[in-house]
C-alpha positions in Angstrom: 134.2 30.5 131.9 130.9 28.8 131.0 130.9 26.7 127.8 129.8 28.5 124.7 126.1 28.5 123.8 126.0 28.7 120.1 123.4 30.3 117.9 122.8 27.2 115.8 125.2 24.3 116.0 125.1 21.0 114.1 122.9 18.3 115.7 123.5 14.7 114.7 120.8 12.1 115.0 122.9 9.0 115.3 122.6 7.2 112.0 124.7 9.5 109.8 127.8 7.5 110.4 126.1 4.3 109.2 125.6 5.8 105.8 129.1 7.3 105.7 130.6 4.0 106.7 128.7 2.3 103.8 130.2 4.8 101.4 133.7 4.1 102.7 133.2 0.3 102.6 132.0 0.6 99.0 134.6 3.2 98.1 132.0 5.6 96.9 134.2 8.6 97.7 133.0 10.8 94.9 130.3 13.3 93.8 128.0 10.4 92.8 126.8 7.2 94.4 123.9 5.6 96.3 123.9 8.2 99.1 123.5 11.0 96.6 120.6 9.2 94.8 119.1 8.2 98.2 119.3 11.7 99.7 117.7 13.2 96.5 114.9 10.7 96.7 114.4 11.4 100.4 114.0 15.1 99.7 111.7 14.6 96.8 109.4 12.4 99.0 109.5 14.9 101.8 108.7 18.0 99.6 106.0 16.3 97.6 104.4 18.1 94.7 106.2 15.8 92.3 109.4 17.8 92.6 112.8 16.6 91.4 115.9 17.3 93.5 119.6 17.6 92.5 122.0 17.7 95.4 124.8 20.3 95.1 127.8 21.7 96.9 125.8 24.7 98.4 122.6 26.7 98.3 124.6 29.5 96.6 125.6 27.1 93.9 122.0 26.2 93.4 121.0 29.9 92.9 123.8 30.3 90.5 122.7 27.3 88.4 119.1 28.5 88.4 120.2 31.9 87.0 122.3 30.1 84.4 119.3 28.0 83.3 117.1 31.0 83.2 119.5 32.7 80.7 120.7 35.5 83.0 123.6 37.2 81.3 125.9 40.2 81.5 124.0 43.5 81.9 120.7 41.8 82.8 118.9 42.7 86.0 117.6 40.3 88.6 115.3 41.4 91.5 116.4 40.1 94.9 115.2 40.6 98.5 117.5 43.1 100.2 117.1 41.7 103.7 119.0 38.4 103.2 122.4 36.8 103.3 124.8 37.6 100.4 124.5 34.1 99.2 121.1 35.0 97.7 122.4 37.9 95.6 126.1 37.2 94.9 125.3 34.6 92.2 123.6 37.4 90.2 127.0 39.2 90.0 128.7 35.9 89.0 126.7 36.1 85.8 127.7 39.7 85.2 124.1 40.8 86.0 122.9 43.5 88.4 121.0 42.8 91.6 118.0 45.1 92.1 117.1 45.1 95.7 113.5 45.2 97.1 112.6 45.9 100.7 110.6 43.7 103.2 107.1 44.0 104.6 106.5 44.0 108.4 104.5 40.8 108.8 107.0 38.2 107.6 110.1 40.4 107.2 110.4 39.0 103.6 110.0 40.7 100.2 107.2 43.2 100.0 104.8 42.4 97.1 103.9 46.1 96.7 107.5 47.2 96.5 108.2 44.3 94.1 105.6 45.6 91.7 106.9 49.2 92.0 110.4 47.9 91.2 109.3 45.9 88.2 107.3 48.8 86.7 110.2 51.2 87.2 112.8 48.9 85.7 110.5 48.2 82.7 110.0 52.0 82.3 113.8 52.3 82.2 114.0 49.6 79.5 115.4 46.9 81.8 112.7 44.3 82.5 114.1 41.9 85.2 115.1 38.4 84.0 114.2 36.8 87.4 113.0 37.4 90.9 114.7 35.8 93.9 112.4 35.6 96.9 113.7 34.4 100.4 112.0 32.7 103.3 114.2 34.3 105.9 114.9 32.7 109.3 112.4 30.0 108.3 109.4 32.3 107.9 107.5 31.8 104.7 107.1 34.8 102.4 103.7 36.1 101.2 103.9 33.5 98.4 100.5 34.1 96.8 101.0 37.8 96.5 104.6 37.6 95.2 103.8 34.9 92.7 100.8 36.9 91.5 103.0 39.9 90.7 105.7 37.7 89.1 103.0 36.0 86.9 101.5 39.4 85.9 104.8 40.5 84.4 105.8 37.0 83.3 109.1 36.9 85.3 110.4 33.6 86.6 110.9 33.1 90.3 113.8 31.5 92.1 112.7 30.5 95.6 115.4 30.7 98.2 114.3 28.3 100.9 117.8 27.8 102.3 116.5 28.5 105.8 113.0 27.1 105.4 113.2 23.3 105.0 110.1 22.1 106.7 108.3 25.4 106.8 104.9 25.6 105.0 102.6 28.1 103.4 98.9 27.1 103.3 100.1 23.5 104.0 102.5 23.3 101.1 106.2 22.9 101.8 108.5 25.9 101.2 110.9 25.0 98.4 108.1 23.9 96.0 106.8 27.2 94.8 109.5 28.5 92.4 110.4 27.9 88.8 113.6 26.8 90.6 113.8 26.5 94.4 116.9 26.0 96.5 117.8 24.4 99.9 120.9 24.7 102.1 122.5 22.1 104.3 125.3 24.3 105.7 126.6 23.4 109.2 124.2 25.8 111.0 121.0 24.8 109.1 118.1 22.8 110.5 119.7 19.7 109.0 123.3 19.6 107.7 125.6 17.7 105.3 128.5 19.7 106.7 128.3 21.9 103.6 125.9 21.4 100.8 122.6 22.4 99.1 120.1 21.3 96.6 118.2 22.5 93.6 114.5 21.7 93.5 113.2 21.4 90.0 109.7 21.1 88.4 110.7 18.5 85.7 113.1 15.7 85.1 114.6 17.7 82.3 115.5 20.6 84.6 117.1 18.2 87.0 119.1 16.6 84.3 120.3 20.0 83.1 121.2 21.0 86.6 123.3 17.9 87.1 124.9 18.5 83.7 126.0 22.1 84.6 127.0 20.9 88.1 129.4 18.3 86.7 131.5 20.6 84.5 128.9 20.4 81.6 130.5 17.4 80.0 128.8 16.4 76.8 127.9 12.8 75.9 131.1 11.7 74.3 133.8 9.1 74.9 136.3 11.9 75.6 135.9 15.2 77.5 133.8 17.3 75.2 132.4 20.7 76.4 130.0 22.9 74.5 128.9 24.9 77.5 130.6 26.4 80.6 130.1 24.1 83.6 130.9 24.1 87.3 132.1 21.7 89.9 129.0 22.0 92.1 127.9 18.4 92.7 127.5 17.1 96.3 129.8 14.2 97.4 128.5 10.8 98.3 130.0 11.2 101.8 128.1 14.5 102.5 124.9 13.0 101.1 125.3 10.1 103.6 125.2 12.6 106.4 122.1 14.1 104.8 120.3 10.8 104.7 120.8 10.3 108.4 119.7 13.9 109.1 116.5 13.4 107.2 115.5 10.8 109.7 115.5 13.5 112.5 114.3 16.5 110.4 110.7 16.6 111.9 112.1 16.2 115.4 114.6 19.1 114.8 111.7 21.3 113.5 109.7 20.5 116.6 112.6 21.4 118.9 113.3 24.6 117.0 109.7 25.6 117.4 109.9 24.8 121.1 112.8 27.2 121.4 110.7 29.9 119.8 108.0 29.2 122.3 110.6 29.4 125.1 111.5 32.9 124.0 107.9 34.0 123.6 107.2 33.0 127.2 110.5 34.5 128.4 109.8 37.9 126.9 106.1 38.1 127.3 106.2 40.4 130.3 109.3 42.4 129.2 108.4 45.8 127.8 109.7 46.8 124.4 110.9 43.3 123.2 109.1 41.7 120.3 109.6 38.1 119.3 109.0 37.4 115.6 105.7 35.6 115.0 103.7 33.9 112.3 101.2 36.3 110.7 98.4 33.8 110.5 97.6 30.1 110.4 98.6 30.2 106.7 102.3 30.5 107.8 104.1 27.6 109.5 107.7 28.5 110.3 110.4 26.0 111.3 111.8 28.9 113.3 115.3 28.0 112.2 116.4 31.0 114.2 114.4 32.8 116.8 114.6 36.5 116.4 113.7 39.6 118.5 113.3 43.3 118.0 114.4 45.5 120.9 112.4 48.8 120.6 113.4 52.2 122.0 111.0 51.8 125.0 112.7 48.6 126.2 114.3 48.3 129.6 117.7 47.7 127.9 119.3 48.6 124.5 120.3 46.1 121.9 124.0 46.8 122.7 123.4 46.2 126.4 121.6 42.9 125.6 124.5 41.7 123.3 127.1 42.6 125.8 125.3 40.8 128.6 125.0 37.7 126.5 128.6 37.8 125.4 129.7 38.2 129.1 127.9 34.9 129.8 129.4 33.3 126.6 126.1 33.1 124.9 126.1 33.8 121.1 123.8 36.3 119.6 123.9 37.9 116.1 122.4 41.0 114.5 119.8 40.5 111.9 121.0 40.6 108.3 122.4 44.0 107.2 120.3 44.8 104.1 122.3 44.1 100.9 121.6 47.6 99.5 123.6 49.0 102.5 126.6 46.7 101.9 129.7 48.4 100.5 129.8 46.1 97.5 126.2 47.0 96.6 125.8 50.7 97.4 125.3 51.7 93.8 122.7 49.1 93.1 119.0 50.0 92.5 116.9 49.7 95.7 113.1 50.0 96.2 111.7 50.4 99.7 110.8 52.5 102.6 113.6 51.6 105.0 111.8 48.8 106.9 114.6 46.3 106.5 117.0 49.0 107.8 115.0 49.3 111.0 115.1 45.5 111.4 118.8 45.6 111.2 119.0 48.4 113.8 116.6 46.7 116.3 117.0 43.0 115.7 119.0 40.1 117.1 119.1 36.3 116.5 119.1 34.2 119.6 120.4 30.7 120.3 117.9 28.4 118.5 119.5 25.0 118.1 117.6 21.8 118.3 120.3 20.5 120.7 120.1 23.1 123.4 119.8 21.6 126.9 117.6 22.5 129.8 120.7 23.8 131.6 121.6 26.0 128.6 118.1 27.4 128.5 118.3 28.2 132.2 121.5 30.0 131.6 119.9 32.1 128.9 116.9 32.8 131.2 119.2 33.8 134.1 121.3 36.1 131.9 118.2 38.0 130.7 116.8 38.2 134.3 120.1 39.6 135.5 120.1 42.2 132.8 116.7 43.4 133.7 117.6 43.7 137.4 
């Protein structure tokens, strides 16, 4: 059988082991050290906008700590995009709060500003003004940031920006991950750069970063013994993982260019195939890293979504359905939802395709051949 073509596998640049070796030689095998400091500085420089970064164990941990610092508690409500991974919404439940799900719009597949305002007004009318809004840049595509922030500002609700999949993406020339009251990044193994597992909180002030690190290191008070006046968490990134991240930062722009090349590959591949739509940027305001290249297979296509998946699987090529909306998940069926079903249609029609920055010419040809065979 052919070797597996993965959806998005880790892609090392070559210098990661140098940073890790330094950590071993200096015995910095801990959730602190020069690699953590260096990785945070690298990210701050890359993002710009005078942001402060705290490296954590995951993007989910970052969302959780953002909710903690925004004062979200039991019985509060937090608005979240429904078309996303559970890591965006689960931390709301960690706090004993209720996720309120909002549908996507058709241009970016991200949170719909109109549905957001409908949701806010209805929750306020019910006596439950949301404590925060979690917006997501899904698959690397920037959300309609200006419109979403305008709604959030109108009702004075803080925004947590989930840029887990969007490192390197920009909106009107500004990096995703710099727009929220708190913003988060992910370096999971399948992301555009990886630390094996890991994430980061992007803060607007030094004070917010200090507070984030405080909560992420078990909320230990300043005392000669272990003193705790708040509940803390074991969420800090290790110096070893951060060393991998420092090496990955050296190839980030290269990885983005390669991901965008993969998207162009699919645009060209499907351009003459009826009924298949490749996700695209709505305008020049949106610059996606195309972390994953996604397609919609419409009813008038020459093949069904199931036929396409089966053909790829037969050739050992990984595909994955688009996210199942959170309001359809068994654990969330009783949660409030505002929308017109657009995200449900994305789930029914959509697939993610192999998008890694390390795909070879031979692997691209295999993908092309499999699709050509399916059409025949």
